[in-house]
C-alpha positions, -999 to +999 in steps of 0.1 A: +309-251-302+309-255-340+336-239-361+315-221-387+295-247-407+303-283-399+319-301-429+294-329-430+288-353-459+259-377-454+250-392-421+233-422-437+250-453-450+238-467-484+213-489-466+199-460-447+212-470-413+227-440-393+264-440-389+280-443-355+295-411-343+331-410-332+346-380-313+384-374-317+401-347-297+434-331-308+422-341-343+434-311-364+469-326-370+493-353-362+481-386-346+446-372-340+442-363-377+453-398-387+428-413-363+400-392-376+408-401-412+409-438-404+376-438-385+360-419-414+373-445-438+359-472-415+324-456-419+320-435-388+307-400-387+337-383-372+336-352-350+370-336-349+378-313-319+407-289-320+419-261-297+431-236-324+400-220-340+391-233-374+418-260-376+394-289-369+369-276-394+396-273-420+407-309-414+371-321-414+365-304-448+394-323-463+381-356-449+346-348-463+361-340-497+374-375-499+340-390-492+341-393-454+316-379-430+333-354-407+326-321-388+350-298-370+345-282-336+366-257-316+372-265-279+401-264-254+397-297-236+410-282-204+379-259-204+348-280-194+323-254-206+339-255-241+339-293-241+303-295-231+293-269-258+312-289-285+297-322-274+262-306-274+268-294-309+280-328-320+249-345-307+226-319-324+244-321-357+257-357-360+237-377-334+245-396-302+281-404-296+293-440-298+331-438-298+354-414-278+391-410-286+408-388-261+440-378-279+445-341-272+478-334-254+508-311-253+543-323-246+568-295-237+602-301-222+612-286-189+638-296-163+621-307-132+639-283-108+631-254-130+594-264-136+569-240-122+536-250-107+519-232-135+537-253-161+528-284-142+492-275-139+489-266-175+500-300-187+478-319-162+449-297-171+452-304-208+464-340-209+447-356-179+418-333-169+411-328-206+407-365-209+383-365-179+363-336-194+360-353-228+351-388-216+326-377-189+309-353-213+304-379-240+298-410-219+261-407-212+254-414-248+273-446-247+256-457-215+222-450-229+229-470-260+244-499-241+273-499-265+304-478-267+342-476-272+365-453-253+401-451-263+427-430-246+460-421-263+488-422-237+526-424-241+555-446-235+568-418-213+544-430-187+560-464-187+597-457-190+599-421-179+613-392-198+639-366-188+626-330-187+590-343-191+579-352-155+546-333-159+539-350-193+548-385-180+527-380-149+497-369-170+500-399-193+504-422-164+472-409-150+455-419-183+467-455-178+452-456-143+420-439-155+416-466-182+417-494-156+392-476-134+367-468-161+370-503-177+359-519-144+332-494-136+315-497-170+323-533-177+286-544-175+273-516-197+286-527-231+313-501-231+350-510-234+378-487-223+414-491-235+446-472-240+469-470-269+505-462-260+526-448-288+564-446-289+587-429-314+559-416-337+569-391-364+545-362-361+546-325-368+554-318-332+583-343-332+596-327-365+596-293-348+616-306-318+640-322-342+644-289-361+650-272-328+678-297-320+660-312-290+658-348-303+679-369-328+672-374-364+646-400-375+675-421-389+693-421-355+661-428-336+653-457-359+685-475-350+671-482-315+637-494-327+635-532-335+615-528-367+640-502-380+618-472-385+598-446-366+560-450-363+534-430-381+500-416-373+485-444-394+501-470-371+483-455-341+451-451-361+451-488-370+451-498-333+424-473-326+403-487-355+405-522-339+396-509-304+367-490-318+352-519-335+326-546-327+354-571-324+365-558-290+336-565-268+358-587-247+389-564-247+387-538-220+411-522-195+440-530-218+472-511-227+481-516-263+517-506-271+523-494-306+561-490-305+578-510-332+590-536-308+605-513-282+597-534-252+590-511-223+570-509-191 
């Protein structure tokens, strides 16, 4: 479903060839916003999907103001009907989808013995089923074109575990397995499927947890990262840019760690 009027610049490159369309979920802020900005800079027409009404459209407007091609859409990825409606609007307004980046996720903390089934299901519904909804809804365009890139954004929590985040780690581990399965199933179709695994990335949600006293300061965390700093959304976006490119036709089913040298998993 479109959020008001889509913030679209031009859908044609200077030589009049249509731009490839890239869908990014959870794109209103944080890592998703950085990915959307990078793909727009790379020349894609980017469809930003966000759960909070109007936020994706606002982000898309800012990208379009800098010369990129972008449009914002409201959808809760856990709700298949909303995802299908957004994808239909993207096809109608931007064209067939070529790149899918499943980034939308939530990462609350909850002690396992105090975790309710509702809390468990909520995280699985958004992080894992939301990925399923997004990829399955978009994938027919990639299959028809005989070319496509699917990138899932997982987490190092799936590789090394995380206290008070069993539901989150399980959902992100599911993405790793889903990547392998889809990469094999679609290997002969011109579609590659890969996962980016971030670790210690400074985002607005991380800043909020830090302000709430739930995690250490950025300086303290950086002491345990070989490169000596926390990562940024731009670091993740760079990996996605590569995986979304023509250069990766022989790269599929892979897990790309973007973690500053924190060797895990």
